[in-house]
MISE-9958 format. One record per residue (C-alpha): residue number from 1; chain; x, y, z; residue in one letter. Coordinates in nm, 2 decimals, always signed. Layout:
# residues N
<pt resi="NUM" chain="A" x="X" y="Y" z="Z" resn="A"/>
...
***
This chain:
# residues 97
<pt resi="1" chain="A" x="+6.15" y="+0.12" z="-0.17" resn="M"/>
<pt resi="2" chain="A" x="+6.52" y="+0.19" z="-0.27" resn="I"/>
<pt resi="3" chain="A" x="+6.76" y="-0.09" z="-0.23" resn="P"/>
<pt resi="4" chain="A" x="+7.03" y="-0.03" z="+0.03" resn="K"/>
<pt resi="5" chain="A" x="+7.39" y="-0.02" z="-0.10" resn="L"/>
<pt resi="6" chain="A" x="+7.60" y="-0.29" z="+0.08" resn="V"/>
<pt resi="7" chain="A" x="+7.94" y="-0.28" z="-0.10" resn="K"/>
<pt resi="8" chain="A" x="+8.14" y="-0.09" z="-0.38" resn="A"/>
<pt resi="9" chain="A" x="+8.43" y="-0.20" z="-0.57" resn="E"/>
<pt resi="10" chain="A" x="+8.65" y="+0.02" z="-0.75" resn="L"/>
<pt resi="11" chain="A" x="+8.69" y="-0.10" z="-1.13" resn="M"/>
<pt resi="12" chain="A" x="+8.93" y="+0.04" z="-1.40" resn="P"/>
<pt resi="13" chain="A" x="+8.86" y="+0.38" z="-1.55" resn="N"/>
<pt resi="14" chain="A" x="+8.70" y="+0.54" z="-1.25" resn="L"/>
<pt resi="15" chain="A" x="+8.39" y="+0.31" z="-1.24" resn="R"/>
<pt resi="16" chain="A" x="+8.22" y="+0.15" z="-0.95" resn="L"/>
<pt resi="17" chain="A" x="+8.05" y="-0.18" z="-0.93" resn="Q"/>
<pt resi="18" chain="A" x="+7.77" y="-0.16" z="-0.66" resn="L"/>
<pt resi="19" chain="A" x="+7.61" y="-0.44" z="-0.48" resn="F"/>
<pt resi="20" chain="A" x="+7.26" y="-0.40" z="-0.31" resn="F"/>
<pt resi="21" chain="A" x="+7.07" y="-0.57" z="-0.03" resn="D"/>
<pt resi="22" chain="A" x="+6.83" y="-0.70" z="-0.29" resn="N"/>
<pt resi="23" chain="A" x="+7.11" y="-0.89" z="-0.47" resn="K"/>
<pt resi="24" chain="A" x="+7.12" y="-0.66" z="-0.75" resn="E"/>
<pt resi="25" chain="A" x="+7.46" y="-0.53" z="-0.92" resn="I"/>
<pt resi="26" chain="A" x="+7.46" y="-0.20" z="-1.07" resn="R"/>
<pt resi="27" chain="A" x="+7.74" y="+0.03" z="-1.22" resn="F"/>
<pt resi="28" chain="A" x="+7.82" y="+0.39" z="-1.16" resn="L"/>
<pt resi="29" chain="A" x="+8.09" y="+0.57" z="-1.38" resn="G"/>
<pt resi="30" chain="A" x="+8.23" y="+0.88" z="-1.49" resn="T"/>
<pt resi="31" chain="A" x="+8.00" y="+0.92" z="-1.77" resn="N"/>
<pt resi="32" chain="A" x="+7.67" y="+0.73" z="-1.83" resn="S"/>
<pt resi="33" chain="A" x="+7.49" y="+0.70" z="-2.12" resn="S"/>
<pt resi="34" chain="A" x="+7.23" y="+0.94" z="-1.98" resn="K"/>
<pt resi="35" chain="A" x="+7.50" y="+1.19" z="-1.89" resn="D"/>
<pt resi="36" chain="A" x="+7.38" y="+1.19" z="-1.54" resn="F"/>
<pt resi="37" chain="A" x="+7.73" y="+1.30" z="-1.42" resn="V"/>
<pt resi="38" chain="A" x="+7.75" y="+1.63" z="-1.63" resn="E"/>
<pt resi="39" chain="A" x="+7.40" y="+1.70" z="-1.47" resn="K"/>
<pt resi="40" chain="A" x="+7.49" y="+1.62" z="-1.13" resn="N"/>
<pt resi="41" chain="A" x="+7.73" y="+1.85" z="-0.97" resn="S"/>
<pt resi="42" chain="A" x="+7.78" y="+1.64" z="-0.64" resn="I"/>
<pt resi="43" chain="A" x="+7.86" y="+1.34" z="-0.86" resn="L"/>
<pt resi="44" chain="A" x="+8.08" y="+1.53" z="-1.09" resn="K"/>
<pt resi="45" chain="A" x="+8.28" y="+1.66" z="-0.77" resn="N"/>
<pt resi="46" chain="A" x="+8.30" y="+1.32" z="-0.63" resn="M"/>
<pt resi="47" chain="A" x="+8.48" y="+1.16" z="-0.93" resn="F"/>
<pt resi="48" chain="A" x="+8.72" y="+1.45" z="-0.95" resn="S"/>
<pt resi="49" chain="A" x="+8.82" y="+1.39" z="-0.62" resn="A"/>
<pt resi="50" chain="A" x="+8.84" y="+1.03" z="-0.68" resn="W"/>
<pt resi="51" chain="A" x="+9.03" y="+1.05" z="-0.97" resn="G"/>
<pt resi="52" chain="A" x="+9.29" y="+1.28" z="-0.82" resn="A"/>
<pt resi="53" chain="A" x="+9.35" y="+1.05" z="-0.50" resn="S"/>
<pt resi="54" chain="A" x="+9.28" y="+0.69" z="-0.60" resn="L"/>
<pt resi="55" chain="A" x="+9.45" y="+0.46" z="-0.85" resn="S"/>
<pt resi="56" chain="A" x="+9.19" y="+0.37" z="-1.13" resn="S"/>
<pt resi="57" chain="A" x="+9.32" y="+0.05" z="-1.15" resn="L"/>
<pt resi="58" chain="A" x="+9.26" y="-0.05" z="-0.78" resn="S"/>
<pt resi="59" chain="A" x="+9.03" y="-0.33" z="-0.70" resn="G"/>
<pt resi="60" chain="A" x="+8.95" y="-0.25" z="-0.36" resn="T"/>
<pt resi="61" chain="A" x="+8.72" y="+0.01" z="-0.20" resn="A"/>
<pt resi="62" chain="A" x="+8.97" y="+0.23" z="-0.05" resn="Q"/>
<pt resi="63" chain="A" x="+8.86" y="+0.59" z="-0.02" resn="G"/>
<pt resi="64" chain="A" x="+8.49" y="+0.48" z="-0.08" resn="L"/>
<pt resi="65" chain="A" x="+8.27" y="+0.47" z="+0.25" resn="E"/>
<pt resi="66" chain="A" x="+7.92" y="+0.32" z="+0.27" resn="I"/>
<pt resi="67" chain="A" x="+7.70" y="+0.46" z="+0.55" resn="A"/>
<pt resi="68" chain="A" x="+7.44" y="+0.25" z="+0.76" resn="K"/>
<pt resi="69" chain="A" x="+7.17" y="+0.44" z="+0.54" resn="D"/>
<pt resi="70" chain="A" x="+7.34" y="+0.31" z="+0.21" resn="G"/>
<pt resi="71" chain="A" x="+7.48" y="+0.67" z="+0.11" resn="S"/>
<pt resi="72" chain="A" x="+7.81" y="+0.66" z="-0.08" resn="L"/>
<pt resi="73" chain="A" x="+8.12" y="+0.88" z="+0.04" resn="S"/>
<pt resi="74" chain="A" x="+8.43" y="+0.95" z="-0.17" resn="I"/>
<pt resi="75" chain="A" x="+8.65" y="+1.20" z="-0.01" resn="E"/>
<pt resi="76" chain="A" x="+8.44" y="+1.48" z="+0.14" resn="N"/>
<pt resi="77" chain="A" x="+8.13" y="+1.41" z="-0.12" resn="H"/>
<pt resi="78" chain="A" x="+7.85" y="+1.22" z="-0.03" resn="T"/>
<pt resi="79" chain="A" x="+7.55" y="+1.07" z="-0.26" resn="L"/>
<pt resi="80" chain="A" x="+7.23" y="+0.97" z="-0.08" resn="S"/>
<pt resi="81" chain="A" x="+7.11" y="+0.63" z="-0.11" resn="A"/>
<pt resi="82" chain="A" x="+6.83" y="+0.73" z="-0.36" resn="K"/>
<pt resi="83" chain="A" x="+7.09" y="+0.92" z="-0.57" resn="D"/>
<pt resi="84" chain="A" x="+7.35" y="+0.62" z="-0.58" resn="V"/>
<pt resi="85" chain="A" x="+7.06" y="+0.38" z="-0.71" resn="Y"/>
<pt resi="86" chain="A" x="+6.90" y="+0.63" z="-0.95" resn="E"/>
<pt resi="87" chain="A" x="+7.26" y="+0.75" z="-1.11" resn="L"/>
<pt resi="88" chain="A" x="+7.37" y="+0.39" z="-1.14" resn="S"/>
<pt resi="89" chain="A" x="+7.29" y="+0.17" z="-1.43" resn="V"/>
<pt resi="90" chain="A" x="+7.22" y="-0.22" z="-1.46" resn="P"/>
<pt resi="91" chain="A" x="+7.45" y="-0.29" z="-1.74" resn="N"/>
<pt resi="92" chain="A" x="+7.81" y="-0.20" z="-1.76" resn="L"/>
<pt resi="93" chain="A" x="+7.74" y="-0.16" z="-2.14" resn="S"/>
<pt resi="94" chain="A" x="+7.57" y="+0.17" z="-2.04" resn="E"/>
<pt resi="95" chain="A" x="+7.87" y="+0.34" z="-1.91" resn="L"/>
<pt resi="96" chain="A" x="+8.13" y="+0.47" z="-2.15" resn="K"/>
<pt resi="97" chain="A" x="+8.47" y="+0.59" z="-2.04" resn="I"/>
***
């Protein structure tokens, strides 16, 4: 069973800190060590929209919306709960700018 996303916080350099209902904290960024963003056009579009409309230094979840099913929306782009979990990484060190 995929953990449900319950909170997302913006971090510097277009990264997100994600909090799940199982108490797990994961990270999602503009470029992960496994090149998920380049392979996932929805995620690539989400971060393009996010970068164009939000400050990369904001610490609040402005512009981010979490649905009851755990999916994450930025602007007009949505990632399913499964994608949010699978595209995120457990360690911030796995993300590069």
